C-alpha positions in Angstrom: 53.8 -1.6 -71.9 54.9 -3.4 -74.5 54.1 -6.5 -76.3 56.6 -9.3 -77.5 56.5 -12.5 -79.1 57.1 -16.1 -77.2 60.7 -16.4 -79.1 61.6 -12.8 -77.4 60.3 -13.4 -74.0 62.1 -16.9 -74.1 65.0 -14.7 -75.2 65.3 -12.2 -72.5 65.0 -15.4 -70.0 68.0 -17.2 -71.4 69.5 -14.1 -71.6 69.8 -14.0 -67.7 69.7 -17.8 -66.5 71.5 -19.8 -69.4 75.1 -21.2 -68.6 74.9 -20.2 -64.8 73.5 -21.4 -61.7 70.4 -20.0 -60.7 68.1 -19.9 -57.8 64.0 -20.0 -58.5 61.8 -18.3 -55.7 58.3 -18.3 -56.7 55.6 -16.0 -54.3 52.3 -14.7 -54.8 52.2 -10.6 -56.3 48.5 -9.3 -55.7 46.9 -12.9 -56.3 49.1 -13.3 -59.3 51.9 -16.4 -59.7 55.4 -14.1 -60.2 58.9 -16.3 -60.5 62.2 -14.5 -59.4 65.3 -16.3 -60.7 68.1 -15.2 -59.7 71.9 -15.4 -60.4 75.6 -14.5 -59.6 77.2 -11.7 -62.0 73.8 -11.3 -64.4 71.1 -10.0 -62.0 68.1 -11.3 -61.7 64.9 -12.5 -64.1 61.2 -11.8 -62.9 58.0 -13.4 -64.6 54.5 -12.9 -63.6 51.8 -14.9 -64.6 49.2 -12.4 -65.6 46.7 -14.7 -67.2 46.6 -18.7 -68.8 48.2 -16.8 -71.7 49.8 -14.1 -70.8 53.3 -13.5 -68.8 54.6 -10.5 -67.6 58.6 -9.9 -67.5 61.3 -8.1 -66.6 64.7 -8.1 -65.0 67.1 -6.1 -63.5 69.4 -5.3 -66.7 66.3 -4.3 -68.6 63.4 -3.1 -65.5 61.3 -1.9 -68.4 57.8 -4.4 -68.1 57.2 -6.1 -71.3 54.6 -8.8 -71.7 53.7 -11.9 -74.1 50.4 -13.1 -74.6 51.1 -15.4 -77.8 50.5 -18.6 -77.6 53.6 -20.5 -78.1 54.2 -23.0 -81.1 54.1 -26.7 -80.5 58.1 -26.5 -80.6 57.9 -24.3 -78.2 54.8 -25.3 -75.8 57.0 -27.5 -73.2 59.2 -24.4 -72.5 55.5 -21.7 -71.4 55.1 -22.4 -67.9 52.4 -24.1 -66.8 49.7 -22.4 -64.5 49.8 -25.5 -62.3 53.4 -25.9 -61.9 53.9 -22.2 -60.8 51.0 -22.0 -58.5 52.5 -25.2 -57.0 55.8 -23.3 -56.7 54.4 -20.4 -54.7 52.4 -22.6 -52.1 55.8 -24.7 -51.1 57.5 -21.4 -50.8 54.5 -19.4 -48.9 52.9 -22.4 -46.5 55.7 -24.1 -44.6 53.5 -26.3 -42.8 51.6 -29.1 -45.0 48.7 -29.8 -42.1 48.0 -26.0 -43.3 47.0 -26.2 -46.7 43.6 -27.0 -47.9 42.6 -29.6 -50.3 43.3 -28.2 -53.3 46.4 -26.7 -52.6 47.7 -30.5 -51.7 46.1 -31.2 -54.9 48.1 -28.6 -56.8 51.5 -29.8 -55.3 50.7 -33.0 -56.3 49.4 -32.6 -59.2 50.1 -29.0 -60.3 52.5 -29.9 -63.4 49.8 -31.7 -65.4 47.4 -28.3 -66.0 49.1 -25.7 -68.2 45.4 -23.7 -67.2 44.2 -22.4 -64.2 41.0 -24.0 -65.8 42.7 -27.1 -66.7 43.8 -27.4 -62.8 40.2 -26.5 -61.2 38.7 -29.1 -63.2 41.3 -32.0 -62.4 40.5 -31.1 -58.8 36.7 -30.5 -59.0 37.0 -34.1 -60.4 39.3 -35.7 -57.5 36.6 -33.6 -55.1 33.4 -35.7 -56.7 35.8 -38.8 -56.2 36.3 -38.3 -52.5 32.7 -37.7 -51.8 31.4 -40.8 -54.2 30.3 -38.6 -57.0 30.2 -40.8 -60.1 32.1 -38.6 -63.3 30.1 -37.7 -66.1 31.8 -39.4 -69.4 33.5 -36.4 -70.7 34.9 -35.9 -67.1 36.4 -39.5 -66.8 37.4 -39.0 -70.3 39.3 -35.9 -69.7 40.8 -37.5 -66.2 42.1 -40.4 -68.8 43.8 -38.0 -71.1 44.5 -38.2 -74.6 46.5 -41.3 -75.1 43.7 -43.4 -75.3 41.5 -44.0 -77.8 37.7 -42.1 -77.4 35.5 -45.2 -78.4 37.0 -47.8 -75.9 37.2 -45.0 -73.2 33.1 -45.1 -73.8 33.3 -48.6 -73.4 35.5 -48.4 -70.2 33.2 -45.9 -68.9 30.0 -47.7 -70.0 31.4 -51.1 -68.0 32.1 -49.1 -64.9 28.7 -47.2 -64.7 27.2 -50.6 -64.6 28.8 -52.1 -62.0 27.9 -49.3 -60.3 24.5 -49.7 -61.3 24.6 -53.5 -59.7 26.4 -51.9 -56.8 29.7 -53.6 -57.3 32.0 -50.8 -57.3 31.3 -47.4 -55.6 30.7 -44.3 -57.6 33.7 -42.8 -56.8 35.6 -45.4 -57.4 34.8 -44.6 -61.4 36.9 -42.0 -61.4 40.6 -44.2 -59.8 40.4 -45.8 -63.1 40.4 -42.9 -65.1 43.4 -41.5 -63.0 45.8 -44.8 -62.6 44.7 -45.9 -66.2 43.3 -48.9 -64.8 42.3 -51.5 -67.4 41.7 -48.6 -70.4 43.1 -50.2 -73.5 41.3 -53.4 -72.6 38.1 -52.4 -71.2 37.1 -56.4 -71.1 39.4 -57.2 -68.0 36.8 -55.1 -66.1 35.4 -57.9 -64.0 34.2 -58.4 -60.5 33.9 -61.6 -57.8 31.8 -61.5 -55.1 34.4 -62.7 -51.7 34.2 -63.6 -48.4 36.5 -60.7 -46.3 36.8 -59.6 -42.6 33.3 -61.2 -41.9 31.4 -59.8 -44.9 30.5 -60.0 -48.7 32.4 -57.8 -50.4 32.8 -57.5 -54.5 36.5 -57.3 -55.8 37.3 -55.7 -59.2 40.0 -56.2 -61.5 42.8 -53.9 -61.9 45.1 -55.3 -64.2 44.9 -55.7 -68.1 47.5 -57.5 -68.9 46.7 -61.4 -70.6 48.7 -64.3 -69.4 48.3 -67.7 -70.4 47.1 -70.3 -68.0 50.5 -72.0 -67.5 52.0 -69.2 -66.5 49.1 -68.3 -64.1 49.5 -72.4 -62.8 53.2 -71.5 -62.4 52.5 -68.6 -60.4 50.0 -69.9 -58.3 52.1 -73.0 -57.6 55.1 -71.0 -56.6 53.1 -68.3 -54.7 50.5 -70.6 -52.8 51.7 -73.7 -52.7 49.0 -75.3 -54.2 49.9 -78.4 -56.8 49.8 -77.8 -60.0 47.8 -80.9 -61.2 45.0 -79.9 -59.3 44.8 -76.1 -60.3 42.2 -75.2 -62.8 42.3 -71.7 -64.3 38.4 -69.7 -64.4 38.2 -67.3 -67.3 41.6 -65.4 -68.7 44.1 -64.6 -65.2 45.5 -60.9 -65.5 49.0 -59.5 -64.4 49.9 -56.0 -64.7 53.6 -54.3 -64.0 53.6 -53.6 -60.3 53.3 -57.0 -59.9 49.5 -57.6 -59.5 47.5 -60.7 -60.3 43.9 -61.0 -60.8 43.7 -65.3 -61.0 40.3 -67.0 -60.6 40.9 -70.6 -60.1 39.2 -74.0 -58.8 41.5 -76.2 -56.9 39.8 -79.3 -55.3 36.6 -78.5 -55.2 36.9 -74.6 -53.9 37.1 -71.6 -55.5 39.9 -69.2 -55.3 40.7 -65.3 -56.3 43.9 -64.4 -56.5 44.1 -61.1 -56.2 46.2 -57.6 -55.3 44.7 -57.8 -51.9 45.6 -61.7 -51.8 43.9 -64.8 -51.8 40.1 -65.2 -51.4 37.7 -67.7 -51.5 35.3 -67.0 -54.0 31.4 -68.2 -52.9 29.8 -66.9 -56.2 30.6 -66.3 -59.9 
């Protein structure tokens, strides 16, 4: 078996697929992910993922198999096939009915493109599994799920705030995962606040997922337009928040009644 550089692997692939239309098909070959790129006039190119850092490849025009186990450079990294993406393609091609898929396969279809290695994919699924079963993530798991774009020290603050809310039984342990997964309030952990409301015949805590602060004047205008409260009687309590999904988290009083406008709607607040 001949071993080549990553650049040689990429050049061999481009020699078949560059500048022409091709059909890509993914399959499982003896438990390994295999991609076939079929073209008209230039034959097909084949690649098989041996492990996270090794690809075996060949083509119709050059059938001898070669392997690349060289880590790509930063510039080349975007061209390196991600394990999660390849596995998702293989699942999609070999499992025609969504109802027949396992939870892991469904997770891979939705999220596989995010994970470059088998280990990263499995760890990502394990975090999602813990959330589904209402198990608290560790601090390290929370930071991995949030990703590298956030400051580590700020993530630790956010995690500590969320764990405190779990201990106070204001949120469930599994909800901590969602803050990392959906990147709620990770730039501004001070925005992670809760209020107790009465909803559907029982008391429950509502936690803020919006981290963009708006002025009290803007909040008054929003409340007046959306709910019809008289602007002169609205008293904003604390910092009003907004997020790009057009959700709000605004605590206010009007005519001696306490209210909370959250993503779930307008609620009476009985305790601060």
